[in-house]
Phi, psi and omega in degrees: 000127180267170183297149172287155165281130180260121181280146177313141175211153181292136172290145176299146176249182186293335177292337182263000192276148180284163177285147178268140183280339182234169190238028173308152174235131172295126178243120182302336176292334193239352185262152163242140181259124175260129169256104192262114172058029180282059186255153181304324180305312186285316181294333186297337179295335182275160172278117180306139179073011183232164177289149358274358187299319185298310180293323183301313182292316179297314177288327176289326177290323174297321178295311179306314177303317179294309176304316173301318181297330175282348187072031173279126172302136180247127177238139171249144170255139179217123180283145182280162172264159175059046175296139177285161179299328176291314177293328178284332174061215182297339176297333172305320188287333184266325180233008175089197185283355175067209189298127180284164182284077185220111184305325177296314179287332173286336187289161173266140181299141182308326186291336183233028187277151173304155176242172173301133185095350176278155171249136185250119172262140174279118184257128193249327188226181184302312180286129176290355178274334189280130175060027167229172176262020183308308183298318184296323177297317179295307182303323179292332178269001184067039183238132180233025176230150173223119168271122188243136175227155171138209182222168333267142190308321185264016178233261190293325179291311176304314182295323178295321178290326180289320183294315176303316183295325178286348172259009185063038176247121181287136180250140176227126177262113176288090199295330175271008165241037172229166169206170188206190177291335184194168180285339171288313174303315180298308179305307185298321180296317175302313182297312176303307181301320182295323182281336199244325194204351189209171173259131175250125176211187181264145182308327186282339182272348184275130184069009182297137179086358186269000000 
């Protein structure tokens, strides 16, 4: 199965968010910002210049600027191109061969691209923790919170947030700095995460007042 063409849909606002089960607050001294799979290959499924892509990029850029200004470590996950069937594993059965070996499609858009001092992890599975040293990096830095922006909300973002919870790392989803296959998928991912493993909020509320 290839990625679907994603029809425009309205980006969720604060009024659309589900109730959170917990009242954690993102702390710049404890958090890492994960920019999840914002590669051109995944973003080309969206309509250029339309929601939710426009808000996804703008809100992620704003969150990146705030995190960097506060000294919050920034980590990117990026999938490699041209994976072999062995590297691809069961993802091959669900999603086909994945990213081609194409530098343009592997790239992250300039507006949200890594800068000097950021970390880029090679991502292999839905969770950004699997076959990476993300947890080890966080533990070494004394960080136990993970703020997540990127795509797709109901797949890798949701699974990474759940995996963080299982490692006793508090996860925060920046709801309007995420995007998904549809408004329903986006909404359902936020509702599940808020009820099971994370705090769901808007990008402008993360690190607010810090």
